[in-house]
C-alpha positions as CSV (number, residue, x, y, z in Angstrom):
1,M,19.9,-9.7,-29.2
2,R,18.6,-9.0,-25.7
3,E,15.0,-8.0,-25.4
4,P,14.4,-4.7,-23.7
5,R,13.1,-4.8,-20.1
6,L,9.7,-3.6,-19.3
7,R,9.6,-0.2,-17.6
8,I,6.8,0.5,-15.1
9,V,6.0,3.5,-13.0
10,A,5.2,2.8,-9.4
11,A,2.6,5.5,-8.9
12,T,3.2,6.8,-5.4
13,F,4.8,9.9,-3.8
14,N,5.3,7.9,-0.5
15,K,9.0,7.0,-0.2
16,G,8.4,4.1,2.1
17,K,5.8,2.6,-0.1
18,F,7.9,3.1,-3.3
19,Q,10.8,1.3,-1.6
20,E,8.6,-1.6,-0.8
21,L,7.2,-1.8,-4.3
22,R,10.6,-1.5,-6.0
23,T,12.0,-4.3,-3.7
24,M,9.2,-6.6,-4.4
25,L,9.0,-5.9,-8.2
26,A,12.7,-6.6,-8.5
27,K,11.8,-10.2,-8.6
28,S,9.8,-9.7,-11.8
29,G,12.7,-8.4,-13.9
30,V,11.2,-5.0,-14.6
31,D,12.7,-1.5,-14.3
32,V,10.8,0.4,-11.7
33,L,10.4,4.2,-12.1
34,S,9.2,6.6,-9.5
35,L,6.9,9.6,-9.9
36,A,9.9,11.6,-8.9
37,D,11.2,10.8,-12.4
38,F,8.3,12.9,-13.7
39,P,8.5,16.1,-11.6
40,E,5.7,17.9,-13.6
41,I,3.2,15.2,-12.7
42,P,0.5,16.4,-10.2
43,D,-0.9,14.3,-7.4
44,V,-4.1,12.5,-8.2
45,E,-7.0,13.0,-5.8
46,E,-8.3,9.7,-4.4
47,T,-12.1,10.1,-5.0
48,G,-13.0,6.4,-5.2
49,A,-15.3,4.7,-2.7
50,T,-13.1,1.6,-2.5
51,F,-9.4,0.7,-2.5
52,A,-9.8,-0.9,-6.0
53,E,-11.5,2.2,-7.4
54,N,-8.6,4.4,-6.1
55,A,-5.9,2.1,-7.4
56,E,-7.5,2.0,-10.9
57,L,-8.1,5.8,-10.9
58,K,-4.4,6.5,-10.2
59,A,-3.1,3.8,-12.6
60,I,-5.1,5.2,-15.5
61,T,-4.3,8.8,-14.8
62,Y,-0.6,8.4,-14.2
63,A,-0.2,6.0,-17.2
64,K,-1.8,8.6,-19.5
65,S,0.3,11.4,-18.0
66,T,3.7,9.6,-18.2
67,G,3.1,7.5,-21.3
68,Q,4.4,4.5,-19.4
69,W,3.1,1.2,-18.0
70,T,1.9,2.2,-14.5
71,L,1.3,0.3,-11.3
72,S,-0.8,1.9,-8.6
73,D,-1.9,0.6,-5.3
74,D,-4.3,1.9,-2.7
75,S,-4.2,0.4,0.7
76,G,-5.3,1.0,4.2
77,L,-6.3,-0.3,7.6
78,E,-9.7,-1.5,8.6
79,V,-10.5,-1.9,12.4
80,E,-13.5,-4.0,13.3
81,A,-14.3,-2.0,16.5
82,L,-14.4,1.2,14.4
83,G,-16.8,-0.3,11.9
84,G,-14.0,-0.7,9.3
85,A,-12.5,2.8,9.8
86,P,-10.2,4.3,8.8
87,G,-10.5,2.3,5.6
88,V,-10.1,4.2,2.4
89,R,-9.4,7.4,4.4
90,S,-6.4,5.8,6.2
91,A,-4.0,8.4,4.8
92,R,-6.3,11.3,5.7
93,Y,-7.7,9.9,8.9
94,A,-6.3,12.7,11.1
95,G,-6.8,15.4,8.4
96,E,-4.9,16.5,5.3
97,G,-1.2,16.9,5.9
98,A,-1.2,14.9,9.2
99,S,1.9,12.9,10.0
100,D,2.0,9.1,10.5
101,S,2.4,9.6,14.2
102,Q,-0.7,11.9,14.3
103,R,-2.8,9.3,12.5
104,V,-1.6,6.5,14.9
105,E,-2.4,8.7,17.9
106,K,-5.9,9.4,16.7
107,L,-6.6,5.7,16.1
108,L,-5.2,4.7,19.5
109,T,-7.3,7.4,21.2
110,E,-10.5,6.0,19.6
111,L,-9.6,2.5,20.7
112,A,-8.6,3.6,24.2
113,T,-11.5,1.8,25.8
114,V,-11.5,-1.3,23.6
115,Q,-10.0,-4.3,25.3
116,T,-7.2,-6.4,23.9
117,G,-9.4,-9.3,22.6
118,Y,-11.5,-6.9,20.6
119,R,-8.9,-5.0,18.6
120,A,-9.0,-7.1,15.4
121,A,-8.0,-5.4,12.2
122,R,-6.7,-6.0,8.7
123,F,-4.6,-4.2,6.2
124,V,-6.1,-4.3,2.7
125,C,-4.3,-3.5,-0.6
126,A,-5.7,-3.2,-4.1
127,V,-3.3,-3.0,-7.1
128,A,-4.0,-2.1,-10.7
129,I,-1.7,-2.0,-13.8
130,A,-2.5,0.2,-16.7
131,D,-0.8,0.3,-20.1
132,P,0.6,3.5,-21.6
133,E,-2.9,4.3,-23.1
134,G,-4.5,4.1,-19.7
135,V,-6.2,0.7,-20.1
136,I,-6.3,-1.4,-17.0
137,R,-4.6,-4.7,-17.9
138,F,-4.5,-6.4,-14.5
139,R,-6.0,-6.1,-11.0
140,S,-5.3,-7.9,-7.7
141,E,-6.0,-7.6,-4.0
142,G,-4.4,-8.8,-0.8
143,E,-5.0,-8.6,2.9
144,C,-3.2,-9.2,6.1
145,R,-5.2,-9.8,9.3
146,G,-4.0,-9.0,12.8
147,T,-4.6,-6.9,15.9
148,I,-4.0,-3.3,17.0
149,A,-1.4,-2.9,19.8
150,E,-2.2,-0.6,22.7
151,T,1.0,1.5,22.0
152,P,3.4,1.9,19.1
153,F,6.3,-0.5,18.9
154,G,9.3,-0.3,16.6
155,K,10.6,2.2,14.2
156,G,10.5,0.2,11.0
157,G,7.9,0.5,8.1
158,F,5.6,3.5,7.8
159,G,2.0,4.5,8.4
160,Y,0.2,2.3,10.9
161,D,3.0,-0.4,11.0
162,P,4.1,0.4,14.6
163,I,0.6,-0.6,16.0
164,F,-0.3,-3.5,13.7
165,I,0.5,-7.0,14.9
166,P,0.1,-9.5,12.1
167,E,-1.5,-12.9,12.8
168,G,1.0,-15.5,13.9
169,H,3.4,-12.9,15.4
170,S,3.9,-11.1,18.7
171,E,5.7,-8.1,17.1
172,T,4.3,-5.2,15.1
173,F,5.2,-4.5,11.5
174,G,7.3,-1.7,13.0
175,E,9.4,-4.3,14.8
176,L,9.6,-7.1,12.4
177,P,12.4,-7.2,9.8
178,Q,11.5,-5.8,6.4
179,E,12.1,-9.1,4.8
180,V,9.4,-10.7,7.0
181,K,7.0,-8.0,6.2
182,D,7.7,-8.4,2.5
183,Q,6.5,-11.9,2.7
184,L,3.3,-11.6,4.6
185,S,2.0,-8.0,4.2
186,H,-1.2,-7.1,2.3
187,R,0.9,-5.4,-0.4
188,A,3.2,-8.5,-0.8
189,R,0.1,-10.7,-1.2
190,A,-1.4,-8.5,-3.9
191,L,1.9,-8.1,-5.7
192,Q,2.5,-11.8,-5.9
193,K,-0.3,-12.0,-8.4
194,I,1.1,-8.9,-10.2
195,I,4.5,-10.5,-10.5
196,A,3.1,-13.6,-12.1
197,F,1.3,-11.3,-14.6
198,L,4.5,-9.3,-15.4
199,A,6.4,-12.5,-15.9
200,D,4.6,-12.9,-19.2
201,F,6.4,-9.8,-20.5
């Protein structure tokens, strides 16, 4: 008799992020649910001071609310010339409700006088998995280093992808094929460890 597959909720309302998570987690043989499958679930405010704190907060809260194993990630962009900003405020950098293009525009405006050789940055991702009782069962982190382009390039990805050029490449995440991003992104590197954990199930 076949054993039932593990079901896990990918705790995000961001469609682009959910698609990435679902594609990557497909390798682990689990069934991935969306928060859209639980329409009564409210959004969780990210009050943590770090990416890891926010990932755990969301994993615990959504696991208890849905009664399902839950995977949550918190990720963002850290720019050296801006002292690590936007950091944990990456999604709210241009104010609540701002679009991706507005956040990108704000960041580029603040870097307008920073020369090419001084635009180092990194994407950071922290991932946490909670069981249906809300107990954190696994944590992981990943990063992807690169530089910030002077103008956006490409229409792929989401968020700051059109202005982030990963190390070893001359194109932004917005230009690179999704399968390339899925191999070297901060989220991919964090999820590689998660996939190994899920394989035990």
